C-alpha atoms as a printed R data frame, in Angstrom:
    type eleno elety resid chain resno       x       y       z
1   ATOM     1    CA   ALA     A     1  14.392  15.212 -11.174
2   ATOM     2    CA   LYS     A     2  15.106  13.101 -14.250
3   ATOM     3    CA   PRO     A     3  12.866  13.583 -17.284
4   ATOM     4    CA   LEU     A     4   9.857  11.342 -16.850
5   ATOM     5    CA   PRO     A     5   9.347   8.316 -19.042
6   ATOM     6    CA   ALA     A     6   6.286   8.368 -21.242
7   ATOM     7    CA   LEU     A     7   4.033   6.158 -19.180
8   ATOM     8    CA   THR     A     8   0.834   4.743 -20.506
9   ATOM     9    CA   ALA     A     9  -1.586   2.181 -19.158
10  ATOM    10    CA   GLU     A    10  -0.381  -0.110 -21.943
11  ATOM    11    CA   SER     A    11   3.305   0.093 -21.019
12  ATOM    12    CA   THR     A    12   3.054  -2.695 -18.429
13  ATOM    13    CA   PRO     A    13   0.954  -5.862 -18.786
14  ATOM    14    CA   LEU     A    14  -2.206  -5.781 -16.673
15  ATOM    15    CA   PRO     A    15  -2.106  -8.129 -13.687
16  ATOM    16    CA   GLU     A    16  -4.478 -10.959 -12.896
17  ATOM    17    CA   ILE     A    17  -6.385  -9.589  -9.909
18  ATOM    18    CA   GLU     A    18  -6.693 -12.219  -7.199
19  ATOM    19    CA   PRO     A    19 -10.360 -13.128  -6.753
20  ATOM    20    CA   PHE     A    20 -11.732 -12.850  -3.225
21  ATOM    21    CA   ASP     A    21 -14.871 -13.754  -1.278
22  ATOM    22    CA   GLY     A    22 -16.389 -11.495   1.331
23  ATOM    23    CA   VAL     A    23 -14.038  -8.711   2.356
24  ATOM    24    CA   ARG     A    24 -10.472  -7.903   1.304
25  ATOM    25    CA   ASN     A    25  -8.566  -6.200   4.153
26  ATOM    26    CA   ILE     A    26  -5.775  -3.823   3.149
27  ATOM    27    CA   VAL     A    27  -3.694  -1.959   5.744
28  ATOM    28    CA   PHE     A    28  -1.509   1.038   4.937
29  ATOM    29    CA   THR     A    29   1.113   2.159   7.444
30  ATOM    30    CA   GLY     A    30   2.674   5.568   7.179
31  ATOM    31    CA   ILE     A    31   3.648   8.835   8.749
32  ATOM    32    CA   GLY     A    32   1.297  11.735   9.428
33  ATOM    33    CA   GLY     A    33   1.604  14.534   6.883
34  ATOM    34    CA   THR     A    34   2.941  12.381   4.032
35  ATOM    35    CA   GLY     A    35  -0.340  11.715   2.255
36  ATOM    36    CA   VAL     A    36  -0.818   8.045   3.153
37  ATOM    37    CA   THR     A    37  -4.420   8.642   4.256
38  ATOM    38    CA   THR     A    38  -5.142  10.325   0.911
39  ATOM    39    CA   THR     A    39  -3.797   7.276  -0.937
40  ATOM    40    CA   ALA     A    40  -6.011   4.991   1.154
41  ATOM    41    CA   SER     A    41  -9.087   7.142   0.485
42  ATOM    42    CA   ILE     A    42  -8.340   7.121  -3.276
43  ATOM    43    CA   LEU     A    43  -8.334   3.313  -3.135
44  ATOM    44    CA   ALA     A    44 -11.685   3.242  -1.285
45  ATOM    45    CA   MET     A    45 -13.124   5.688  -3.846
46  ATOM    46    CA   ALA     A    46 -11.917   3.427  -6.693
47  ATOM    47    CA   ALA     A    47 -13.714   0.474  -5.074
48  ATOM    48    CA   HIS     A    48 -16.953   2.507  -4.936
49  ATOM    49    CA   ILE     A    49 -16.511   3.460  -8.615
50  ATOM    50    CA   ASP     A    50 -16.262  -0.266  -9.388
51  ATOM    51    CA   GLY     A    51 -19.575  -0.858  -7.585
52  ATOM    52    CA   LEU     A    52 -17.987  -2.534  -4.557
53  ATOM    53    CA   SER     A    53 -18.591  -1.659  -0.931
54  ATOM    54    CA   ALA     A    54 -15.619  -0.073   0.816
55  ATOM    55    CA   SER     A    55 -14.683   1.668   4.011
56  ATOM    56    CA   VAL     A    56 -11.557   3.473   5.137
57  ATOM    57    CA   VAL     A    57 -10.699   4.136   8.778
58  ATOM    58    CA   ASP     A    58  -7.630   6.197   9.665
59  ATOM    59    CA   MET     A    59  -5.968   5.606  13.021
60  ATOM    60    CA   THR     A    60  -3.370   8.169  14.015
61  ATOM    61    CA   GLY     A    61  -1.020   7.415  16.882
62  ATOM    62    CA   LEU     A    62   0.059  10.990  17.350
63  ATOM    63    CA   ALA     A    63  -2.297  13.311  15.528
64  ATOM    64    CA   GLN     A    64   0.467  15.426  14.081
65  ATOM    65    CA   LYS     A    65   2.942  15.533  11.271
66  ATOM    66    CA   GLY     A    66   5.486  12.774  11.825
67  ATOM    67    CA   GLY     A    67   3.301  10.469  13.952
68  ATOM    68    CA   ALA     A    68   2.375   6.893  13.095
69  ATOM    69    CA   VAL     A    69  -0.706   6.477  10.872
70  ATOM    70    CA   PHE     A    70  -2.673   3.348   9.986
71  ATOM    71    CA   SER     A    71  -5.294   3.402   7.241
72  ATOM    72    CA   HIS     A    72  -7.600   0.374   7.239
73  ATOM    73    CA   VAL     A    73  -9.242  -0.116   3.832
74  ATOM    74    CA   ARG     A    74 -11.860  -2.858   3.609
75  ATOM    75    CA   ILE     A    75 -13.337  -3.748   0.224
76  ATOM    76    CA   GLY     A    76 -16.460  -5.922  -0.104
77  ATOM    77    CA   GLU     A    77 -17.046  -8.234  -3.063
78  ATOM    78    CA   ASP     A    78 -20.172  -6.282  -4.081
79  ATOM    79    CA   GLU     A    79 -22.012  -3.144  -3.022
80  ATOM    80    CA   THR     A    80 -24.150  -4.995  -0.474
81  ATOM    81    CA   THR     A    81 -21.271  -6.697   1.391
82  ATOM    82    CA   PRO     A    82 -20.966  -5.257   4.918
83  ATOM    83    CA   VAL     A    83 -17.363  -4.138   5.434
84  ATOM    84    CA   GLY     A    84 -17.296  -2.712   8.974
85  ATOM    85    CA   GLY     A    85 -14.592  -0.451  10.334
86  ATOM    86    CA   ARG     A    86 -11.109  -1.411  11.396
87  ATOM    87    CA   VAL     A    87  -9.346  -4.542  10.176
88  ATOM    88    CA   PRO     A    88  -9.604  -7.095  13.031
89  ATOM    89    CA   ALA     A    89  -6.507  -8.620  14.631
90  ATOM    90    CA   ALA     A    90  -4.607 -11.099  12.432
91  ATOM    91    CA   SER     A    91  -6.936 -10.366   9.491
92  ATOM    92    CA   ALA     A    92  -4.958  -8.203   7.053
93  ATOM    93    CA   HIS     A    93  -4.752  -9.730   3.581
94  ATOM    94    CA   VAL     A    94  -2.414  -7.051   2.250
95  ATOM    95    CA   LEU     A    95  -0.002  -4.737   4.066
96  ATOM    96    CA   ILE     A    96   1.183  -1.704   2.112
97  ATOM    97    CA   ALA     A    97   3.952  -0.424   4.364
98  ATOM    98    CA   CYS     A    98   4.647   3.118   3.212
99  ATOM    99    CA   ASP     A    99   6.713   3.325   6.396
100 ATOM   100    CA   LEU     A   100   8.556   0.212   7.607
101 ATOM   101    CA   LEU     A   101   9.143   1.468  11.129
102 ATOM   102    CA   VAL     A   102   5.411   1.846  11.763
103 ATOM   103    CA   ALA     A   103   4.698  -1.458   9.989
104 ATOM   104    CA   ALA     A   104   7.168  -3.353  12.202
105 ATOM   105    CA   GLY     A   105   5.792  -1.957  15.478
106 ATOM   106    CA   PRO     A   106   3.665  -4.016  17.894
107 ATOM   107    CA   GLU     A   107   0.374  -2.287  17.037
108 ATOM   108    CA   ALA     A   108   0.803  -3.153  13.363
109 ATOM   109    CA   LEU     A   109   2.171  -6.671  13.930
110 ATOM   110    CA   ALA     A   110  -1.088  -7.570  15.680
111 ATOM   111    CA   LEU     A   111  -2.908  -7.118  12.349
112 ATOM   112    CA   TYR     A   112  -0.897  -9.687  10.367
113 ATOM   113    CA   ALA     A   113  -1.325 -13.429   9.958
114 ATOM   114    CA   LYS     A   114   1.491 -15.726   8.840
115 ATOM   115    CA   ASP     A   115  -0.816 -17.731   6.574
116 ATOM   116    CA   ARG     A   116  -2.602 -14.749   5.054
117 ATOM   117    CA   THR     A   117  -0.859 -11.382   4.990
118 ATOM   118    CA   VAL     A   118   1.138 -10.412   1.903
119 ATOM   119    CA   ALA     A   119   3.423  -7.522   2.887
120 ATOM   120    CA   LEU     A   120   4.874  -4.921   0.537
121 ATOM   121    CA   GLY     A   121   7.195  -2.293   1.938
122 ATOM   122    CA   ASN     A   122   8.751   1.014   1.036
123 ATOM   123    CA   ALA     A   123  12.359  -0.056   1.527
124 ATOM   124    CA   ASP     A   124  13.448   3.513   2.354
125 ATOM   125    CA   LEU     A   125  13.113   4.558   5.992
126 ATOM   126    CA   MET     A   126  11.725   8.020   6.681
127 ATOM   127    CA   PRO     A   127  13.562   9.573   9.622
128 ATOM   128    CA   THR     A   128  10.593  11.764  10.604
129 ATOM   129    CA   ALA     A   129   8.732   8.768  11.988
130 ATOM   130    CA   ASP     A   130  11.654   7.533  13.919
131 ATOM   131    CA   PHE     A   131  12.116  10.634  16.023
132 ATOM   132    CA   VAL     A   132   8.489  10.520  17.104
133 ATOM   133    CA   VAL     A   133   7.973   6.794  17.506
134 ATOM   134    CA   ASN     A   134  11.260   5.834  19.136
135 ATOM   135    CA   ARG     A   135  14.159   8.221  19.512
136 ATOM   136    CA   ASP     A   136  16.638   5.404  20.130
137 ATOM   137    CA   ALA     A   137  15.706   3.194  17.201
138 ATOM   138    CA   ARG     A   138  18.356   2.555  14.589
139 ATOM   139    CA   PHE     A   139  17.479   3.104  10.959
140 ATOM   140    CA   ASP     A   140  17.781  -0.566  10.148
141 ATOM   141    CA   ALA     A   141  15.461  -1.125   7.200
142 ATOM   142    CA   PRO     A   142  16.686  -4.692   6.477
143 ATOM   143    CA   ALA     A   143  15.964  -5.759  10.082
144 ATOM   144    CA   MET     A   144  12.432  -4.339   9.845
145 ATOM   145    CA   ALA     A   145  11.895  -6.034   6.495
146 ATOM   146    CA   ARG     A   146  12.992  -9.339   8.096
147 ATOM   147    CA   ARG     A   147  10.554  -8.795  10.966
148 ATOM   148    CA   LEU     A   148   7.705  -8.294   8.481
149 ATOM   149    CA   ALA     A   149   8.807 -11.309   6.430
150 ATOM   150    CA   SER     A   150   8.686 -13.514   9.528
151 ATOM   151    CA   ALA     A   151   5.274 -12.188  10.641
152 ATOM   152    CA   CYS     A   152   3.652 -12.383   7.194
153 ATOM   153    CA   LYS     A   153   3.159 -14.924   4.418
154 ATOM   154    CA   SER     A   154   5.579 -13.047   2.146
155 ATOM   155    CA   TYR     A   155   7.407  -9.727   1.911
156 ATOM   156    CA   ASP     A   156   8.679  -7.721  -1.034
157 ATOM   157    CA   GLY     A   157  10.320  -4.310  -0.911
158 ATOM   158    CA   CYS     A   158  10.403  -1.374  -3.302
159 ATOM   159    CA   PRO     A   159  12.615   1.718  -2.838
160 ATOM   160    CA   ALA     A   160   9.551   3.891  -3.308
161 ATOM   161    CA   ALA     A   161  10.769   7.044  -1.552
162 ATOM   162    CA   GLU     A   162  14.005   7.092  -3.523
163 ATOM   163    CA   MET     A   163  12.123   6.487  -6.789
164 ATOM   164    CA   ALA     A   164   9.627   9.235  -5.935
165 ATOM   165    CA   GLU     A   165  12.428  11.703  -5.190
166 ATOM   166    CA   GLN     A   166  14.430  10.827  -8.303
167 ATOM   167    CA   ARG     A   167  11.587  10.634 -10.799
168 ATOM   168    CA   LEU     A   168   8.950  13.005  -9.442
169 ATOM   169    CA   GLY     A   169  11.027  15.309  -7.243
170 ATOM   170    CA   ASP     A   170   9.150  14.601  -4.005
171 ATOM   171    CA   THR     A   171   9.054  11.637  -1.602
172 ATOM   172    CA   LEU     A   172   5.327  12.311  -1.035
173 ATOM   173    CA   TYR     A   173   4.628  10.264  -4.170
174 ATOM   174    CA   ALA     A   174   6.084   7.141  -2.503
175 ATOM   175    CA   ASN     A   175   2.617   6.164  -1.213
176 ATOM   176    CA   MET     A   176   1.097   6.117  -4.693
177 ATOM   177    CA   ILE     A   177   4.141   4.226  -6.017
178 ATOM   178    CA   MET     A   178   3.475   1.618  -3.305
179 ATOM   179    CA   LEU     A   179  -0.193   1.379  -4.303
180 ATOM   180    CA   GLY     A   180   0.825   0.809  -7.940
181 ATOM   181    CA   PHE     A   181   3.362  -1.791  -6.783
182 ATOM   182    CA   ALA     A   182   0.706  -3.702  -4.801
183 ATOM   183    CA   TRP     A   183  -1.910  -3.370  -7.543
184 ATOM   184    CA   GLN     A   184   0.434  -4.753 -10.202
185 ATOM   185    CA   LYS     A   185   0.936  -7.841  -8.033
186 ATOM   186    CA   GLY     A   186  -2.800  -8.552  -8.294
187 ATOM   187    CA   LEU     A   187  -3.452  -7.874  -4.610
188 ATOM   188    CA   VAL     A   188  -5.744  -4.854  -4.833
189 ATOM   189    CA   PRO     A   189  -9.167  -5.812  -6.257
190 ATOM   190    CA   VAL     A   190 -10.132  -2.677  -8.186
191 ATOM   191    CA   SER     A   191 -10.001  -1.951 -11.899
192 ATOM   192    CA   PRO     A   192  -7.374   0.342 -13.449
193 ATOM   193    CA   ARG     A   193 -10.177   2.496 -14.868
194 ATOM   194    CA   ALA     A   194 -11.595   3.054 -11.380
195 ATOM   195    CA   LEU     A   195  -8.178   3.863  -9.919
196 ATOM   196    CA   TYR     A   196  -7.371   6.381 -12.642
197 ATOM   197    CA   ARG     A   197 -10.771   7.978 -12.161
198 ATOM   198    CA   ALA     A   198 -10.366   8.125  -8.358
199 ATOM   199    CA   ILE     A   199  -6.918   9.745  -8.716
200 ATOM   200    CA   ARG     A   200  -8.397  12.355 -11.064
201 ATOM   201    CA   LEU     A   201 -11.409  12.947  -8.798
202 ATOM   202    CA   ASN     A   202  -9.077  13.564  -5.872
203 ATOM   203    CA   GLY     A   203  -7.804  16.449  -7.993
204 ATOM   204    CA   VAL     A   204  -4.532  17.092  -6.188
205 ATOM   205    CA   GLU     A   205  -1.465  16.614  -8.405
206 ATOM   206    CA   SER     A   206  -3.416  14.039 -10.357
207 ATOM   207    CA   GLU     A   207  -0.958  13.810 -13.273
208 ATOM   208    CA   ALA     A   208   1.998  13.225 -10.956
209 ATOM   209    CA   ASN     A   209  -0.010  10.703  -8.924
210 ATOM   210    CA   LEU     A   210  -0.923   8.795 -12.107
211 ATOM   211    CA   GLN     A   211   2.780   8.772 -13.021
212 ATOM   212    CA   ALA     A   212   3.632   7.516  -9.518
213 ATOM   213    CA   PHE     A   213   1.075   4.709  -9.793
214 ATOM   214    CA   GLU     A   214   2.586   3.642 -13.130
215 ATOM   215    CA   ILE     A   215   6.145   3.815 -11.730
216 ATOM   216    CA   GLY     A   216   5.041   1.431  -8.970
217 ATOM   217    CA   ARG     A   217   3.478  -0.932 -11.504
218 ATOM   218    CA   ILE     A   218   6.664  -1.021 -13.577
219 ATOM   219    CA   ALA     A   219   8.775  -1.683 -10.446
220 ATOM   220    CA   ALA     A   220   6.549  -4.664  -9.568
221 ATOM   221    CA   HIS     A   221   6.603  -6.023 -13.111
222 ATOM   222    CA   ASP     A   222  10.353  -5.558 -13.654
223 ATOM   223    CA   PRO     A   223  12.556  -5.704 -10.523
224 ATOM   224    CA   THR     A   224  15.489  -4.190 -12.437
225 ATOM   225    CA   GLN     A   225  13.542  -0.904 -12.445
226 ATOM   226    CA   ARG     A   226  13.629  -0.645  -8.634
227 ATOM   227    CA   ARG     A   227  16.204   2.081  -8.322
């Protein structure tokens, strides 16, 4: 792994967080065993730290390493807002596609709305998912990105797995890079203080996860850094 840049919270301008009324619905798609559910639970914890209501529901297609996973995170505008469980059909505001293959499948597509869903994807395909979900599928990341772009309001990709491998030595950090990428775009309504605290409270590899979050922020702020 390359030596890490000195990352600080000040290194990238803070985003304007999009205001929202009621409930903000954020869907993560990923692969079992890669830590996507942990990333989703860190986000829900950050919302609680900020005094918002939040719920996280994990749906696993195949309850094993390599199966499709959906994490539904719902954040209420204050601590009394009822948030409920799963994100209803066509109601996702934000898609954080840590795995594009899962995100472009029929179960996930049902959650998006063309006039509402902003999709952000890990542009690197993880072969583990493919062998479980569909043995005949081709690893065609651009085609999946196009499918998301046509189903959603907008789509933007980040080579998160490659960046995680190169800069932190492990693709597992791709999920946290994707969260930083989405947060920097103003789409995730929690404060940086709460996110940093939630990452530390989680306790597992917290320094590397903080670095990953910052790498994602920088990639969103400066597209030339996406490599």
